[in-house]
C-alpha positions in Angstrom: -84.3 134.6 -86.4 -83.4 134.7 -90.2 -80.4 135.4 -91.2 -78.3 139.7 -89.9 -75.6 143.1 -89.4 -73.5 146.2 -87.8 -70.9 149.1 -87.2 -69.1 151.2 -89.5 -70.6 154.6 -90.6 -72.6 154.9 -87.6 -75.7 157.2 -88.1 -78.1 158.2 -85.3 -81.7 158.3 -84.9 -84.1 158.1 -87.7 -81.2 158.8 -90.1 -79.7 155.4 -89.6 -83.3 153.8 -90.0 -83.8 155.7 -93.2 -80.3 154.9 -94.4 -80.9 151.2 -93.8 -84.0 151.3 -95.6 -82.2 153.0 -98.7 -79.6 150.3 -98.6 -82.3 147.7 -98.5 -83.8 149.2 -101.7 -80.8 148.0 -103.4 -81.2 144.4 -102.6 -82.3 143.4 -106.1 -79.7 141.0 -107.6 -77.5 143.0 -110.1 -77.5 146.2 -108.1 -74.5 148.0 -107.0 -74.4 146.0 -103.8 -73.8 142.9 -106.0 -70.4 141.4 -106.8 -68.7 143.4 -104.1 -65.4 141.4 -103.0 -64.3 141.7 -99.5 -61.2 140.0 -97.7 -60.5 139.7 -94.0 -58.2 142.3 -92.5 -55.7 139.6 -91.6 -56.3 136.4 -93.7 -55.7 133.2 -91.7 -53.1 130.7 -93.1 -54.4 128.3 -95.6 -55.1 124.9 -94.2 -54.1 122.6 -97.2 -56.0 119.5 -95.7 -59.3 121.6 -95.7 -58.6 123.4 -98.9 -58.2 119.7 -100.5 -62.0 119.2 -99.5 -63.3 122.2 -101.7 -65.2 121.0 -104.7 -63.4 121.3 -108.0 -66.0 123.7 -109.6 -65.6 126.3 -106.8 -61.8 125.7 -106.4 -61.3 126.3 -110.3 -61.6 130.1 -110.0 -60.4 130.5 -106.5 -63.4 132.2 -105.1 -66.7 131.6 -103.4 -69.8 133.4 -104.7 -71.9 134.2 -101.6 -75.5 135.1 -101.5 -76.5 137.5 -98.8 -79.2 140.0 -97.8 -77.3 143.1 -96.7 -80.0 144.7 -94.7 -79.6 143.1 -91.5 -77.0 145.3 -89.3 -74.7 144.2 -87.6 -74.5 140.8 -89.2 -74.5 141.8 -92.9 -75.1 145.4 -94.3 -73.9 147.9 -96.7 -71.0 150.3 -95.8 -71.5 154.0 -96.4 -70.5 153.8 -99.9 -73.7 151.8 -100.5 -71.9 148.9 -102.3 -69.4 147.1 -99.9 -70.9 144.4 -97.7 -69.6 144.4 -94.2 -70.6 143.1 -90.7 -69.5 140.4 -88.4 -70.9 137.6 -90.8 -68.9 138.9 -93.5 -65.5 139.2 -91.7 -66.1 135.8 -90.1 -66.9 134.0 -93.3 -63.9 135.9 -95.3 -61.7 134.4 -92.7 -63.2 130.9 -93.3 -62.7 131.3 -96.9 -59.1 132.3 -96.5 -58.6 129.0 -94.5 -59.9 127.1 -97.3 -57.6 129.1 -99.9 -60.3 130.9 -101.3 -61.4 134.5 -101.9 -64.9 136.0 -101.5 -67.3 137.5 -103.6 -70.6 138.9 -101.9 -73.8 139.2 -104.0 -76.8 141.0 -102.5 -80.1 139.3 -102.7 -83.5 139.3 -101.1 -83.3 136.8 -98.3 -86.0 134.5 -99.3 -84.1 134.1 -102.6 -80.8 132.9 -101.4 -81.7 129.2 -100.8 -83.2 128.9 -104.2 -80.3 130.7 -105.8 -77.9 128.3 -104.2 -79.9 125.4 -105.3 -80.1 126.7 -108.9 -76.3 127.3 -108.8 -76.4 131.2 -108.9 -74.4 131.1 -105.5 -72.0 128.7 -103.9 -72.8 129.4 -100.4 -75.4 131.4 -98.5 -74.4 133.4 -95.6 -77.2 135.7 -94.1 -77.9 134.8 -90.5 -80.0 131.8 -91.4 -81.4 130.0 -88.4 -80.8 126.3 -88.5 -84.3 124.5 -88.6 -85.5 121.1 -89.9 -87.3 122.7 -92.9 -83.9 124.4 -94.1 -81.9 121.1 -93.4 -84.2 119.2 -95.7 -83.1 121.6 -98.5 -79.5 122.2 -97.9 -76.6 121.5 -95.5 -76.4 124.0 -92.8 -73.0 124.5 -90.7 -73.5 126.1 -87.2 -71.3 129.1 -86.4 -73.0 131.5 -84.0 -76.2 131.5 -81.5 -78.7 134.3 -81.5 -82.1 134.5 -79.8 -85.1 136.6 -80.4 -85.9 139.9 -78.7 -88.4 142.8 -78.9 -88.0 146.5 -79.0 -90.2 149.5 -78.9 -90.4 153.2 -78.8 -88.5 154.7 -75.7 -90.7 154.5 -72.7 -93.0 151.8 -74.5 -95.8 154.4 -75.0 -98.1 151.6 -76.5 -97.6 149.5 -73.5 -96.5 146.4 -75.3 -95.9 143.2 -73.4 -93.9 140.7 -75.5 -96.0 137.9 -73.7 -99.3 139.4 -74.6 -99.1 141.7 -77.5 -102.5 141.0 -78.7 -104.1 144.0 -80.5 -100.6 145.6 -81.1 -98.9 146.6 -84.3 -95.8 144.7 -84.7 -93.0 145.1 -87.3 -90.8 142.3 -88.6 -88.7 141.4 -91.6 -90.2 139.1 -94.3 -89.1 135.5 -94.3 -87.7 135.4 -90.7 -88.7 132.9 -88.1 -90.1 135.9 -86.2 -92.6 136.5 -89.1 -93.2 132.7 -90.1 -93.0 131.0 -86.6 -92.9 133.3 -83.6 -95.8 135.8 -84.3 -98.1 133.4 -85.9 -98.0 131.2 -82.8 -98.6 134.3 -80.6 -101.6 135.1 -82.7 -103.0 131.5 -82.2 -102.5 132.3 -78.5 -104.4 135.6 -78.8 -107.4 133.7 -80.6 -107.7 131.2 -78.2 -108.0 133.5 -75.5 -110.5 135.6 -77.3 -108.3 138.7 -77.6 -107.6 140.7 -80.9 -105.0 139.5 -83.2 -101.5 141.1 -83.5 -101.2 143.2 -86.6 -98.1 141.7 -88.3 -96.3 144.4 -90.6 -93.8 142.6 -92.7 -91.1 144.7 -94.4 -88.6 143.6 -97.0 -85.6 144.6 -94.9 -85.0 145.3 -91.1 -84.3 148.9 -91.8 -87.8 149.4 -92.9 -89.1 147.6 -89.7 -86.9 149.9 -87.5 -88.1 152.9 -89.2 -91.7 152.0 -88.7 -91.2 151.9 -85.1 -89.3 155.1 -84.9 -91.9 156.9 -86.6 -94.9 155.3 -84.5 -96.3 153.4 -87.3 -95.9 150.2 -85.5 -95.8 149.7 -81.7 -93.0 147.2 -81.4 -90.7 145.0 -83.6 -88.7 141.8 -83.1 -85.5 140.4 -84.7 -82.5 138.4 -83.8 -81.0 139.6 -80.6 -77.9 141.2 -82.0 -79.9 143.1 -84.7 -82.4 144.5 -82.1 -79.6 145.6 -79.8 -77.7 147.3 -82.6 -80.9 149.0 -83.9 -81.7 150.2 -80.4 -78.2 151.5 -79.9 -78.1 153.5 -83.0 -81.3 155.4 -82.6 -79.6 157.4 -80.0 -82.4 156.7 -77.3 -85.5 156.8 -79.6 -86.0 153.1 -79.0 -85.4 150.5 -76.1 -85.2 146.8 -75.8 -88.3 145.1 -74.3 -88.1 141.9 -72.3 -85.4 139.2 -72.3 -83.7 137.1 -75.1 -85.4 134.0 -75.7 -85.5 130.9 -78.4 -81.7 131.0 -78.9 -80.8 128.8 -82.0 -77.8 128.5 -84.0 -77.2 130.5 -87.3 -75.9 128.1 -90.1 -73.9 128.8 -93.3 -76.0 127.3 -96.3 -74.4 124.8 -98.6 -75.8 122.7 -101.2 -77.1 119.5 -100.2 -74.7 117.1 -102.3 -71.6 119.0 -101.0 -71.5 117.3 -97.6 -67.8 117.2 -97.6 -67.3 120.7 -98.4 -69.9 121.5 -95.7 -67.7 119.4 -93.3 -64.5 121.5 -94.5 -66.4 124.8 -93.6 -67.1 123.4 -90.0 -63.6 122.4 -89.6 -62.4 125.9 -90.7 -64.7 127.4 -88.1 -63.3 125.2 -85.5 -59.8 126.2 -86.6 -60.5 129.9 -86.3 -62.0 129.2 -82.7 -58.9 127.4 -81.8 -56.4 130.0 -83.1 -58.4 133.1 -81.6 -59.6 134.6 -84.8 -63.2 133.6 -84.3 -63.1 135.4 -80.8 -61.2 138.6 -82.2 -63.9 139.0 -84.9 -66.7 138.6 -82.6 -65.4 140.9 -79.9 -64.7 143.7 -82.7 -68.4 143.7 -83.7 -69.7 143.4 -80.0 -71.4 140.1 -80.6 -69.3 137.7 -78.6 -72.3 136.6 -76.4 -73.4 134.4 -79.4 -70.0 132.5 -79.5 -70.2 128.8 -79.9 -67.5 126.1 -79.3 -68.6 123.3 -81.2 -69.5 124.1 -85.0 -71.3 121.3 -87.0 -73.0 120.3 -90.0 -76.6 119.9 -89.7 -76.8 120.0 -85.8 
C-alpha cells in the first residue's frame, strides 16, 4: 500500500487509464493541480477543544497545506478539470480540518516527496493513502483512519495465467514507492529465486494510471495495488481487467504529521473519532464505496 483515489467524471476502458496517466503527468509541484482548495460538502461543527490543540503556526492563517499525490483513484485524484483534487481521502480530511476550525489547501506532489516536504515545512500534513509502518513512524507521526489490503488485477480472462502466489517469470506493474514495490514484490522475487524460478519483472510507474494502462495494453501481465484502488481501476475499464485472488495484508492508512507535533496528531485522531461518532465518517466512505475499510479506533502511531 502506499498512499490512493475514485469516482466523478467516470471514463471507461483505456480512456480512463490514459486520462489518469495524463493527470499523473501534472504531479510536479507548482502545476495546475497544486494549490487547489477544496471543502467538504457539509462542514462539521467546529470542536473548540480540538481546535485549541492546533499549532499556532498552522492556526495563524486558518488553513492546512496538504501534500498529496493525486494519481490514486478513488482515494485522491484529479477531477475532470485537471486541477481539483477529489476522492474519499480528500473529502474525509476536509471534514477533519473543518472539525479543527481549518480550511484545506491541497498541493500535488510526487508521492515519494511528501514526507520530505512535510519535514522541510513545505507541507503541514501529508494525506495520500500512506500505509503505516515502522520506518515511517520513525520519521513522522501517523494517525490511522482507514484499513486497506493489497490485491492483484490482470487482463480479462487472465491470458498470461498469472497466479499471485507464483508470479515468477511474469511482468507486473506497480506504482513507485508503494509497499507493493518496496516490500511485496521483492519478497516474492526472493521466493522465486529460492525455488530456482525466473524472477518477476517489476515494472514501476510514477503513477497508478500508468500501471493500469500497462496492463490494459498488454505491456504487463498483471498489477497490484491497494485493494480499493485495484477494485476501482477494474470497475472503470469496462470489463477489460479483472480482479485476481483475494485481498491480503490489510494494514491501516495514516495521516502524516511532523514528529514534533504529537498534540496536533492526537487532535486529528480525536477529530476522526468525532466524525465516526456523528456518522460523517460512514457517510463519506459509503459515498465513495470504500466502507469495507472503515475502522473504529483511530490512533496516533498504532
